[in-house]
Structures are given as C-alpha cells and as structure tokens.
N, C-alpha and C positions, 0 to 999 in steps of 0.2 A: 505313169506320167513321164514325159520327156521335155526337157528344156535345153535351149542352145545358149551357150555362153562363149566368151573368148578368154583365152589364157592371158593374164596380165602379169607384168613383171613387178615383184615386190622387193623390198629392201632385204628381207631375210628368206622369204619363201614366195614363189610364184602363186597366183591365185586365179580362181574363176568366179566372177560375180554373177549372182542371180537375183531377181527382184525379191524384195521383202514381202510384198503382197502377192502371195501365190497359194494355190490349193495343192497340198501335198508337199513332199520333201521337207519334213519338219526338221528343226534343229536337232542334231544328234543322229539323224539317219545316215547310213552309209550309202554312197552312190558310186557308180562306175564312171570313169572319164575315158573317152576315146575320141580320136580325130574323126571328123565327118567329111563326107565327099565335098570336093571343091565347089561343085554346082550348088549344093545346099548352102555353103558359106556365102556364095554370091547372092543367092535369094535372100538369105538372112540380112546381108548388108543392105540390099535394096529395100528391105522392109523397115530398116531402122532409120530413125531420124538422126542425122549428124549433130554433133555438138556445136552450137553457134555461141562463141564467147565474145561478149561486148559488141555484138552486131545486131542491127535492126534494119528492117526494110531492105533486105538484100533482094535485088531484082530476081524475078522468077526464072529468067533464062539462066542466071548464074547458079541458082539453086539446082536447076536441072543439069548444068555442066558439072557441078560438084558431085551430084549423084552418079553421073556417068564416069567421072574420074575415079571415085572410090571403087566402083564395080570393076573398072578396067584394071586398076592396080591390083586388087585382090585376085582377079582371075589370072593374072600373069606373074604373080610374086608369091613365094611361100614364106611362112613364118613372119608375117607383118604384125608388129605390136600396135602400131598406130600410124595414121596418115594425117598430116596437118597441112592445111592450105592457108596461106597467109599472103601479105603483100598488097600491091596496088590493085589486084583483081577484086579485092573486097571493098575498094572505094566506090562511092556513089557514081553511077554513070558508066560509060564504056571507053574511058580514056586510058585504060591499062594497056601495057605492051606485052606482058607475059604472065605466066603462072608460076608462083613460087610454092614448091611442095617439099615438105620434110617427110621422109618415110623412116619410121623408127623400126629397126630390125637389127638383129645381132649378126647375121651373116650378110654382109654388104656386097651384093653383086647385081649385075644387070642394069646399072644406072643408065648407060647409053642406050640400051635396048628399050627401056621404059620411056625414056625421053622421046625417042623416035616414034614409038607406038602411040604415045599421047598426042604428039604433034600431028601425026598422020590421021588419027581418029577424030581429034577435036579441032585441029587447025589453029592452035595457039602456041606461040613460042613458050617453051617450058624450061624452068630451072629446077632441078631435082637435087636434093641433098639427102644422102643416106647416112643415118646416125644410129648408134646404139642408144639405149635408154640412158646409160651412164654419160655418154658424150652430150646428149641433150641437156641433162641436168647440169653438167659442168659448163656448157655454153651459156645457159641461163644465168649462172652465178658469176661468170667471168666477162661476158661479152655483151656490151650494150646493144649490139645488132640483134642478138637472140632475144633479149628482153623486149626490144621493139617489135620483133616479129610475133612474139607471143602476147603482145598487149591486146590483140584481137585476132581471132582465127576461126576456121571451121575444121573440125577433126572427126575422125571415125570414133574415137573413144575420148572420154574426159581425161584431161591431163592433170595429174595430182603431183604437186611439188611444193616445198617450202621455199619461199622467195628469200634468198640470202645472197647479198652481193659480196664477192671476194675480189678485192682490188689487186690485180696483178699489174704493177706499174710498168714493167717492161713490155708486156703484151699491149697495154693501152697506149704506150708511147709509140710502138710500131703501128698501131691502128691509126693514131693521130697523124703519123707521118704520111698516110695515104691522102690526107686532105691538103697537104702542103703545096702540091702542084698548082692549085688554083691561083696562088699568089703570083707566080712567075709566068703562068701560061693562061691567063684570063682570056685572051683573044682566041686561043686555040680550042677552047672548050665550048661545047654547046650548053644550052640552058639546063637540060636534065643532068648533065655531068656536074655543072656548078651546084645544082640543088643537092645532088647526092653527096658531094664533098663537104658542103656546108652542113648538111644534116648529120653526117658522120662526126664532124667536129663538135657540134653542139650537143649531140647525144653523149659523147665522151665526157664533156663538161658536166652534164646532168648526172651521169653515172657516178663520177668521182665525188660530186657534191651531194649525193644521196637524194636526188630529186626523182619524182616519178617520170617514167618514160613511156611515151606512146607516139605514134605518128602525128596525132592531132596536137599533142602538147609541144612537140618539137617544132612543128610548123608554126604554131602561134608564137613560140619564142624567137624563131628566125625573123618573123614579121616584126616583132617588137624590137629586136636588137638592131636590125638593119633599116627599119622604117619602110619596108616594101611589102608588096603582096606576093605570096608564094607563086601564084600563076605567072607573074611578071618575071620571076627568077627562072622558072621552068621554061618560059617562052624566050629567054635570053634577051630581055628588054630592060636590063638594069644598067645604070651608069657606072663605069669602071672605077674611077678614082675614089669616090666616096665608099663604094662597096669594098674594094680591096683594102683600103685603110682600116675600116672597121674589122674586116676579116682578119687582118694581120694582128690587130689588138686582141681579138678574142682567141686567136690561135696561140699567141704568146702567153695570154692569161692561163689557158688550159695547160700548156706545156709547163709553165712555172708551177702551177698547182701540182702537177704530176711529180716534178722534181722535189718540191717542198715536202709533199706528203711522203714520198719515197725516202727522202733523207731523214725525216723525223720518225720513220717507222722503227 
C-alpha cells in the first residue's frame, strides 16, 4: 500500500498526516518516507479539495482560478508548507482588484518571479507575501491585519494555531500612524484609500479592546460609527467635514487607549 502525504511543521517535530480511515498502515507499523516526483505532487494537489475557511457560495470561476493558482505555485516552488489565498478576491462578485497570497515556506526566494508568472498566466494583479511558519504565527498574534486576513481564506492545508493576541503597543502605534494622513489629506485620497485607512484604524481599536476581527465585522462597525454605507466610502461619495470630525475623534480615542494601556503595563 502507498499513500501520499505532505510534511507539515510541528512545534517539536515535523510530521506527515495520513487519513485515519485507511486499509493497511496500522498503528505501530514502520514506514519509509521519501520525496516524490514534482509531477506527482502537482497531480496530488489537483486531486485535493482546498480548505475553505468561513466561506460559502464562492463563484465556480474563482474556485477554478484557485485550483490553477495552487498548481502553478507548487510546480514552480520547492518546499512549500502552505499556500493561503485571502482578501477581496473572496468577496461576493467580481469587484476585486488583485489577489492576496501568503506562501508559507522556510527558504524565502523567488517572490518577484512568482508574481510575474501568476500575473502572466492568470491575468490578475497579485500581491505575494513569503513567510516562515513562525512569522505567520507571530503575525497572527501581533498584527490585526494578519488576524483580518485569516478570518476567512482558502488554503492548500489546514491552518492550526492557538489564537492569542499579544499587544505590542509600539508596533500598533506605528500601524495607527498609517491612518493619520486621511485627516489632513482628505481631498487628495480616493475612496478606496479612505476605506483602507479607516479600516486600519478601526481594526486596531478592535484588536486592543479584544473584540473579534473580520472584514464583515469591521465594515459593519465603520457603517455604525460614521452613519454611512461602505460602498459610498469606497466610491468617494462622503461629506468631508462630518466624516473627518468623527474620524479624528476615533483616531484620538484609539491613540489614547494605546498610551493608557502601555503606561499601565
């Protein structure tokens, strides 16, 4: 009997998972482990169903694109532990602008080459982040952006981690600073830039107050705080004075919370 598995990184020892419901390979049996031909790896990836986390009714064309993406990356990259597709591509409809892909691997190389390959093959602007497993887990613990990205995703393998927030006040203060330009440069920013900066600010507020984070949750909170519809913000159809006044108040509140909590630490 022969089964194909993928080496996964563990906290103390790396491991290979195989199904519990199987004929043969009983508990206690000794087995040999060896690398297989890359073409077999690709066929194996094509035959597997990706992990869909907190997603339903994803358009069939997107599922096909995801399958092609996984195959393309595996065929052109060695020693990949996981591939995670996240971001606006997973939203309902076809209003996304790009693909956001996290590739988990220990030897980080070929990022620009992969980006060009994906864009030329699939024709969609692509953002790729190469991370080690350790960096991914640290990002989830420290950075609201990572927690938001992994609130829903499609991945090659299941992601296993314990959700534990570690508040790094200096890091979060620097992240919050990215949202400050909206206050003084409202007219110079387009709708999507205003949305991104607002989302960044509100996600930091939720992160430090230990509230759940996801795109859907933050969008609802923005609508509630500002009394607007998200689409009007993205389309740059909001009135400046009222929005900026509320924005400044929320920004100050978030910054004060960071200073207060950091001072009382």
